[in-house]
C-alpha positions in Angstrom: -7.4 26.9 94.1 -7.7 25.1 90.6 -10.9 28.3 89.7 -7.7 30.4 90.7 -4.9 29.1 89.0 -6.8 27.9 85.6 -6.8 31.4 84.1 -3.3 31.7 84.0 -2.5 27.4 82.7 -2.1 30.1 79.0 0.9 29.5 76.7 2.1 33.3 77.7 1.7 32.5 81.5 3.8 29.4 81.4 6.8 30.4 78.9 7.1 32.9 81.4 7.2 31.5 85.1 9.6 29.3 82.3 11.7 31.4 81.9 12.2 33.3 84.8 12.4 29.4 86.4 15.1 29.0 83.9 16.7 32.5 84.9 17.1 31.6 88.8 18.5 28.2 88.0 21.6 29.8 86.5 21.6 32.0 88.7 22.0 29.8 91.5 23.7 27.8 89.8 26.6 30.7 89.0 26.3 32.0 92.8 27.3 27.6 93.7 29.9 27.7 90.9 31.7 31.0 91.9 32.3 29.7 95.7 33.1 26.4 94.7 35.8 27.9 93.0 36.6 30.1 95.7 37.3 27.6 97.8 39.9 26.1 95.3 42.0 29.5 94.4 41.1 32.9 92.5 39.1 33.3 89.2 41.5 34.7 86.1 40.4 37.7 84.0 37.6 37.1 82.3 37.1 37.4 78.7 33.3 39.3 78.9 30.6 37.6 76.5 27.2 39.7 75.5 24.4 37.1 74.3 23.7 33.5 75.6 26.5 30.5 75.4 28.6 33.5 74.4 27.3 33.9 70.7 29.2 36.8 70.4 32.3 35.3 71.5 32.0 32.0 68.9 31.4 34.2 66.2 34.0 36.4 66.5 36.7 32.4 67.1 34.7 31.4 63.8 35.6 34.8 62.2 39.3 34.3 63.3 39.5 30.6 62.3 37.9 30.7 59.0 40.8 34.2 57.9 43.9 32.3 60.1 43.9 34.5 62.9 43.6 31.9 65.8 47.1 33.4 67.1 45.9 37.0 66.5 43.0 36.4 68.4 44.7 34.6 71.4 47.0 37.9 71.3 44.1 40.4 71.4 42.6 38.4 74.4 45.5 38.6 76.4 46.7 41.3 76.1 42.6 43.5 76.3 41.3 41.1 79.1 44.6 39.6 80.7 45.3 42.7 82.7 49.4 41.8 82.1 49.1 38.7 82.7 49.3 35.4 79.5 45.3 33.8 81.9 42.3 34.3 80.8 38.8 32.9 81.2 36.1 32.6 78.3 34.1 29.8 76.8 31.1 29.5 74.9 28.2 28.2 77.0 30.7 26.6 79.4 34.1 28.1 81.2 37.3 28.3 79.9 40.6 28.7 80.3 43.0 29.9 78.4 46.8 30.2 79.1 50.0 30.7 78.2 52.2 31.0 80.8 54.6 28.7 80.9 54.1 27.7 85.3 50.5 27.2 84.1 51.7 24.5 80.8 54.2 22.7 83.6 51.6 21.4 85.2 49.3 20.9 82.6 51.7 18.4 81.1 53.7 17.7 84.3 54.2 18.4 87.9 49.7 18.4 88.1 49.7 15.5 85.2 47.3 13.3 87.0 44.8 16.4 87.7 44.4 17.4 83.8 43.8 14.9 80.8 41.5 14.0 77.7 38.6 13.4 79.2 35.7 11.6 78.2 34.1 14.6 76.2 37.5 14.5 74.0 37.9 11.3 73.9 33.8 10.5 72.0 34.2 14.1 69.5 37.4 12.2 67.9 36.6 8.7 68.7 35.6 8.2 64.7 39.1 9.6 63.4 41.3 8.2 66.0 39.6 6.1 68.4 40.9 5.1 71.3 44.3 5.5 69.9 47.6 6.9 71.9 46.4 11.0 71.7 42.0 10.3 73.0 42.6 8.9 76.3 42.7 8.6 80.0 45.0 6.4 82.1 45.5 2.4 81.3 44.0 2.9 77.7 46.7 5.8 77.0 49.1 3.6 79.4 48.5 0.6 77.0 49.1 2.6 74.8 52.1 4.2 75.6 53.9 0.9 75.8 52.6 -1.2 72.6 53.8 1.9 71.2 57.3 3.0 72.7 59.3 -0.3 71.4 59.1 0.7 67.7 60.9 4.1 68.5 63.8 2.7 69.9 67.1 3.7 68.7 67.9 0.8 65.9 64.4 1.5 64.7 65.9 4.7 64.0 68.5 5.1 63.1 67.8 2.8 60.3 67.9 5.4 57.5 67.0 3.2 53.9 63.2 3.8 54.4 64.1 7.6 54.0 66.9 7.1 51.6 64.3 5.6 49.0 61.8 8.1 49.1 64.2 11.0 48.9 65.2 10.2 46.5 62.1 10.1 44.5 61.6 13.9 46.1 65.2 15.2 44.8 64.4 13.5 40.7 60.9 15.5 41.4 61.9 18.6 42.3 65.3 18.4 40.0 62.6 18.3 36.9 60.3 20.6 38.3 60.7 24.7 38.1 58.1 26.6 40.5 56.2 24.3 43.4 54.6 24.2 46.5 56.3 22.7 48.9 53.7 22.0 51.4 52.3 19.5 48.9 55.5 17.8 48.2 56.1 17.5 52.4 52.9 15.8 52.8 53.6 13.5 49.9 57.0 12.7 50.9 55.7 12.3 54.1 53.1 9.8 54.0 55.2 7.9 51.3 58.1 7.5 54.3 54.8 6.7 57.1 52.8 4.3 55.4 56.0 2.6 53.9 57.2 2.8 58.3 53.4 1.7 59.4 52.9 -0.9 56.9 55.6 -1.7 55.1 54.3 -0.4 51.9 54.3 2.9 51.0 51.1 4.5 49.1 53.4 5.9 46.5 51.8 10.0 46.2 55.1 11.5 45.5 54.6 9.7 42.5 50.8 9.1 42.3 48.8 12.3 43.7 45.6 11.6 42.9 45.3 9.8 45.9 41.8 8.2 47.1 43.2 7.9 50.3 45.6 11.4 51.7 42.5 13.7 49.8 40.4 11.7 52.9 43.2 12.0 55.4 43.1 15.7 55.0 39.2 16.0 54.8 39.2 13.8 58.0 41.3 16.5 60.1 40.1 19.3 59.1 36.6 18.7 59.9 38.1 17.0 62.7 39.4 20.6 63.7 36.1 22.6 63.4 34.5 20.4 65.6 37.3 21.2 68.0 37.4 24.1 68.1 33.4 25.3 68.0 33.4 23.1 71.4 29.4 22.9 73.1 27.6 23.2 70.6 30.2 21.4 67.7 26.2 19.0 67.6 25.9 21.9 64.7 29.0 20.6 62.1 27.4 19.2 59.4 29.7 15.8 60.0 27.9 13.7 57.1 26.8 16.5 54.4 31.4 18.4 55.0 32.0 14.5 54.0 33.6 13.2 56.9 32.1 9.7 57.8 33.2 8.9 54.0 36.4 10.3 54.8 36.6 8.3 58.1 35.4 5.2 55.5 38.1 5.2 53.4 40.7 5.1 56.1 39.5 2.2 57.7 39.3 0.8 54.1 42.8 1.1 53.6 44.1 0.7 56.6 42.4 -2.5 57.2 43.8 -4.6 54.1 47.4 -4.3 56.1 46.2 -5.4 59.1 44.0 -8.3 57.2 48.1 -9.1 56.2 49.8 -8.7 59.1 47.4 -10.9 61.4 46.9 -13.6 58.3 50.5 -14.4 60.0 51.0 -16.4 63.3 51.6 -15.5 66.6 54.9 -17.8 65.8 55.9 -16.2 62.9 55.5 -12.5 64.3 57.4 -13.4 67.0 60.4 -14.7 65.1 60.5 -11.7 63.5 63.0 -9.1 64.2 63.4 -5.9 63.3 66.4 -7.1 60.9 64.0 -9.2 59.0 62.9 -7.8 54.9 59.4 -6.1 55.5 59.4 -5.6 59.2 56.7 -3.3 59.6 55.2 -1.3 62.7 52.6 -3.0 62.2 54.2 -6.7 62.8 55.6 -5.2 65.6 52.0 -4.3 67.3 50.4 -7.1 65.6 52.8 -9.4 68.1 52.0 -7.5 71.4 47.6 -8.1 69.9 46.2 -9.5 67.8 42.5 -7.0 68.4 41.7 -5.3 65.3 40.4 -2.2 66.4 43.5 -1.1 68.4 45.6 -2.3 65.8 43.3 0.4 63.8 43.0 3.3 66.5 47.2 3.1 67.0 47.7 3.2 63.3 45.8 6.2 62.2 47.0 8.2 65.1 50.8 7.6 64.5 50.0 7.7 61.1 48.8 11.5 61.8 51.5 12.5 64.1 54.1 10.6 60.9 52.9 12.6 58.3 51.5 16.1 59.3 53.9 17.1 62.2 57.5 16.5 59.8 55.1 17.4 56.9 54.6 21.0 57.9 58.0 21.4 60.1 60.0 21.1 56.8 57.5 23.0 54.7 58.3 26.3 57.4 62.4 25.3 57.4 62.3 25.6 54.0 60.0 28.8 53.1 63.1 30.7 55.8 66.3 29.4 54.6 64.4 30.1 50.6 63.9 34.1 52.8 67.6 34.5 54.2 70.3 32.4 51.4 72.8 32.7 53.7 71.3 30.4 56.5 71.3 28.0 53.3 75.2 28.6 52.5 76.2 28.1 56.1 73.7 25.0 56.5 75.5 24.0 53.3 78.8 23.9 54.0 78.4 22.6 57.4 77.2 19.5 55.4 79.9 19.6 52.8 82.3 19.7 56.1 80.7 17.0 57.9 79.8 14.0 54.7 80.9 15.4 51.2 78.0 16.4 48.3 77.6 12.2 48.0 78.1 10.2 51.1 74.5 10.1 53.4 74.6 10.6 56.3 74.9 8.3 59.5 72.6 9.3 62.5 75.4 10.5 64.5 76.9 12.9 61.5 72.8 14.0 62.1 73.5 14.4 65.0 76.9 16.2 65.3 75.8 18.8 63.0 74.7 21.8 65.2 73.9 24.2 62.8 71.2 22.0 61.7 70.5 21.2 65.2 69.7 25.0 65.7 67.6 25.4 61.9 65.4 22.6 63.4 65.1 24.2 66.9 64.5 27.4 66.0 61.6 26.5 62.9 60.0 24.4 66.1 60.2 27.8 68.3 58.4 30.2 65.4 56.2 26.9 64.1 55.7 24.6 67.2 53.5 20.9 65.6 51.0 21.4 68.2 50.2 25.8 68.5 46.7 24.8 70.3 46.2 22.0 72.3 43.8 21.9 75.7 43.1 19.4 78.7 40.4 18.5 81.1 40.8 18.8 84.3 40.1 15.6 86.2 39.2 16.0 89.5 38.4 20.0 91.3 41.9 21.3 91.4 44.0 24.1 90.4 46.1 26.3 88.3 49.5 28.1 90.1 49.1 31.7 88.2 47.1 33.9 86.9 43.8 34.0 89.3 43.5 37.4 91.2 43.5 40.9 91.3 47.9 40.3 90.4 47.4 37.8 88.5 49.6 35.9 90.4 47.4 33.8 92.1 46.2 29.7 92.2 42.9 29.8 89.4 40.4 27.6 91.1 39.9 24.7 88.4 36.3 22.7 88.8 36.2 18.7 87.4 35.5 19.2 83.7 37.1 22.8 82.8 38.7 22.8 79.6 42.1 24.1 79.4 43.8 25.3 75.9 47.1 26.6 76.2 49.4 27.7 73.3 52.9 26.9 73.0 52.5 29.2 69.6 51.8 32.2 71.8 53.6 31.5 74.9 57.3 31.2 72.5 56.5 34.5 71.0 56.3 36.5 73.6 58.9 38.7 74.3 59.5 38.6 78.3 60.2 35.4 78.5 63.5 36.1 76.3 67.1 37.8 76.7 66.6 42.5 76.3 67.3 42.7 72.8 69.8 45.7 74.1 72.2 42.9 75.4 71.9 41.4 71.4 69.6 38.8 71.6 68.2 38.7 68.6 64.4 39.6 67.9 62.1 36.9 69.2 59.7 37.1 65.7 62.6 36.9 63.4 64.0 33.4 62.5 68.1 33.1 63.3 69.0 30.0 63.9 72.1 31.4 65.7 70.6 32.3 68.9 71.0 28.4 69.9 75.0 28.9 69.8 75.3 30.9 73.3 71.3 30.6 74.4 69.4 28.1 76.1 65.7 28.6 76.5 64.4 28.9 80.5 63.0 25.8 81.5 59.4 25.3 80.1 59.1 28.0 77.8 60.6 25.9 74.4 58.4 22.4 74.3 57.1 21.9 70.9 56.8 18.1 71.4 54.9 18.9 74.4 56.8 17.6 78.3 55.9 15.6 81.0 54.6 12.1 80.8 52.4 12.8 77.6 56.3 14.0 75.8 56.2 13.1 72.0 57.4 9.7 72.1 58.4 10.4 68.6 60.1 13.2 69.0 63.5 12.0 68.1 62.4 9.8 65.1 61.3 13.2 63.5 63.8 14.8 64.2 65.9 12.6 62.9 63.9 12.3 59.7 63.8 15.8 59.0 67.5 16.4 59.6 68.1 13.6 56.8 65.3 15.4 54.6 67.5 18.2 55.2 71.0 17.0 55.0 69.9 14.9 51.4 68.4 18.3 49.4 71.3 20.5 50.6 73.3 18.1 49.1 71.7 17.9 46.1 70.8 21.5 45.6 72.7 25.2 45.8 70.1 26.5 47.3 66.3 27.4 47.1 64.6 30.6 46.1 60.9 32.3 46.9 58.7 32.9 44.7 56.2 33.7 46.8 57.0 37.7 45.6 56.5 38.7 48.7 53.3 37.7 50.3 53.4 36.2 53.7 52.7 32.4 53.9 50.2 33.1 57.6 49.6 30.8 59.9 47.1 27.8 59.5 46.1 26.1 62.5 44.5 23.0 61.9 45.5 20.3 64.0 48.9 21.5 63.7 50.4 24.3 62.7 50.7 25.0 58.8 51.2 27.5 56.4 47.4 29.1 55.5 48.8 30.4 51.8 51.4 28.2 49.1 55.6 28.0 50.1 56.5 28.3 46.4 59.7 27.9 45.8 62.7 26.7 44.0 65.4 24.4 44.0 68.7 25.2 42.0 
């Protein structure tokens, strides 16, 4: 027997056998996988790939990402492969579902909440940056994080506007001295100062000192983390050390640690005596009263800092961009400001709530430019999605455990078919028209800029209050804002949050 086999124990024969075994294994795995899916539901339309591990699709994803064309890529995939719907199967080396269907997003975030989560793989990929914070965990870890953070965003703290006032005054002095400015840069610094003041009790003062190592490292870590998230199973190819990912996180950790040291220098009794009306009371003091675990404190602080800085800065920048393009909207907003609070008095929390046109502007900004344009959930068990499968695209989709589901609020909120027809007088979907909100309410789950369900953004009211307060103070001081981009569109850069791809250059007058 050995003599018979010996002539075949050569490298070419061994490689041929291994190749055949690999093909047979993949074929068996595919048949078994399809059988399991068919027992749960149907398949969605498939985005065809032609190279192993979907390398051809990965190339296209990276090409569109580097050109800031992620929105166009998703729309193209739905139009070309979706068979009239907004759900497709795609992926590089694994099955991935991409969807912009309200019913599927509702299932992911609310009605089938326990079936979907961030997943262990996501937690591990994001762990160096966000640790076990509220945005990377599921189950008990997530619930504990939310319970720890929730009390810090009660109305009493949100309606305390002194922190916003202090930093918006610094912002306006800078704007008053400058001519042509990059608005996103200023808002990044402004919201970083306000966020660090609120969270840590001391601002990094990046408005007066733009070259802060912490701000640069925070941006760099996010940029690389976004690349890691998009590449999927092949993200091990990202040269994290070479790109400065780990060194950026080290800077972030060193910065946060000094504040944790100060908070933990107080005894539990001293922390318990502090209230949110005490001078120097901070978000960090509040959560340090519940836990003295340094890792938990670090992870929650960095997570909330990410949410509190970038989301607000980018939304404010989009609002200013649109106001600079349409002076009549700015004029109407300013008239409401004058009627409600005048040109001198600082607005109260109730003033902001009562200003309907201001609310319409913020709603319209978040409709066209949702904060997190693309998001993902992982199937935590074998389950289904409500729609997108079968020959008619309306049947439930079978979802196996550990299947990633990508969903896009950016694509969904720009779908013309989800709005009243233009013949009814409804403004074009792609246009920035705050007035549309005066007599219109979006259909359920077609407008979710702050997500929904149990994981709905815990800082939603905080963000809306900061953005509203900032716009009111700006247009009390300035009569208008002029666009200085010479007709250039800023483009959509989809990092973790949606920001302009190019500088939004404006001048306040």
